[in-house]
C-alpha positions in Angstrom: 47.6 11.2 -43.6 49.3 12.8 -46.6 52.6 12.9 -44.6 52.2 9.0 -44.0 51.5 8.4 -47.7 54.4 10.5 -48.6 56.8 8.8 -46.1 55.5 5.5 -47.2 56.2 6.0 -50.8 59.6 7.8 -50.0 60.8 4.8 -48.0 60.6 2.5 -50.9 64.1 2.3 -52.6 62.7 2.4 -56.1 60.8 5.5 -55.3 62.9 7.4 -52.9 64.4 10.0 -55.4 61.1 10.5 -57.4 58.4 11.2 -54.8 57.3 14.7 -54.3 54.5 16.3 -52.2 53.1 19.9 -53.0 54.8 20.0 -56.3 53.1 21.7 -59.3 51.9 19.3 -62.0 54.2 20.8 -64.8 57.6 19.4 -64.2 60.7 19.6 -66.2 61.4 16.5 -68.2 64.8 16.0 -66.9 63.3 15.3 -63.4 61.2 12.4 -64.7 59.7 10.0 -63.8 58.1 11.6 -60.7 55.4 10.8 -58.4 53.3 13.4 -56.9 51.0 13.1 -53.8 48.0 15.6 -53.4 44.5 15.9 -52.1 41.8 16.4 -54.5 38.8 16.8 -52.4 37.6 16.4 -48.8 34.0 15.7 -48.0 33.2 16.2 -44.3 30.2 14.8 -42.6 29.4 15.5 -38.9 28.7 12.3 -37.1 28.2 13.8 -33.6 28.9 17.2 -31.9 32.4 16.0 -31.1 33.4 13.9 -34.2 33.6 14.8 -37.9 34.0 12.1 -40.5 35.9 12.9 -43.6 36.3 11.1 -47.0 39.3 12.4 -48.9 40.1 11.9 -52.4 43.9 11.5 -53.0 45.6 11.5 -56.2 48.9 10.0 -56.7 50.2 11.0 -60.0 53.0 9.2 -61.8 54.5 11.3 -64.7 56.8 9.8 -67.2 58.4 10.7 -70.3 59.4 8.4 -73.3 63.0 7.5 -72.9 64.5 7.3 -76.4 67.9 6.3 -75.1 66.5 3.2 -73.5 63.8 2.7 -76.1 61.1 2.8 -73.5 57.9 4.3 -73.8 56.3 6.5 -70.9 53.8 3.8 -70.4 56.7 1.2 -69.8 58.3 3.6 -67.4 55.0 4.6 -65.4 53.2 1.4 -65.1 55.6 -0.5 -62.8 55.6 2.6 -60.4 51.7 2.7 -60.5 51.8 -1.1 -59.5 54.4 -0.5 -56.8 52.2 2.3 -55.3 49.2 0.2 -55.2 51.0 -2.6 -53.5 52.4 -0.2 -50.9 49.1 1.4 -50.1 47.3 -1.9 -49.9 49.7 -3.3 -47.4 48.2 -1.4 -44.4 44.8 0.0 -45.4 44.6 2.0 -42.3 48.1 3.8 -42.7 49.1 2.6 -39.1 45.7 3.5 -37.6 45.4 7.0 -39.2 42.4 6.2 -41.2 39.4 3.7 -41.3 40.5 2.6 -44.7 42.0 3.2 -48.1 40.3 1.9 -51.3 41.4 2.4 -54.8 39.1 4.8 -56.6 40.2 4.6 -60.2 43.0 5.5 -62.6 43.1 8.0 -65.3 45.9 8.9 -67.8 46.5 11.8 -70.0 49.3 13.2 -72.3 51.0 16.2 -70.8 52.7 17.9 -73.7 52.0 18.5 -77.4 54.3 15.8 -78.9 52.8 13.0 -76.7 56.1 11.9 -75.2 55.1 13.0 -71.6 52.4 10.8 -69.9 50.7 11.3 -66.6 49.0 8.5 -64.8 46.8 9.2 -61.7 46.0 6.5 -59.1 42.9 7.8 -57.3 42.5 6.6 -53.8 39.5 7.3 -51.4 40.5 7.4 -47.8 38.0 7.4 -44.9 38.9 8.8 -41.5 37.4 10.4 -38.5 38.7 13.3 -36.5 37.6 15.4 -33.4 35.4 18.1 -34.6 37.5 21.0 -33.3 40.9 19.7 -34.5 41.3 17.8 -37.8 44.8 16.7 -36.5 43.3 14.5 -33.8 42.0 11.3 -34.9 38.6 10.2 -33.3 38.2 6.7 -32.2 
């Protein structure tokens, strides 16, 4: 599922050079804006002896720094990326059949440096899927 989200965002021409997977939150400002895809939490529930259901909390974090050369704030840089991520993930809420559904689960923002020029916006997503009890790589139907 994470690979599918990463591939979906990476395929977008606007985001292709700024999407990362498994990258630490602290980034050098010359590599901004950036989009990081990461799993926050997974809550398993056993439906039967052969099937587990999972609800996964996924954070898609957009980090942006104020661009004084373009006279743009980090909010002006990050917000269009967050809107694009939302549109892409809502196009196919099953990620090609990999999950039961994707739902937006909120948004939070924070300042990531002392002078306030680096802003991070996290788009939180809830993804539900079922997998075989003995192999989480196999989707249960």
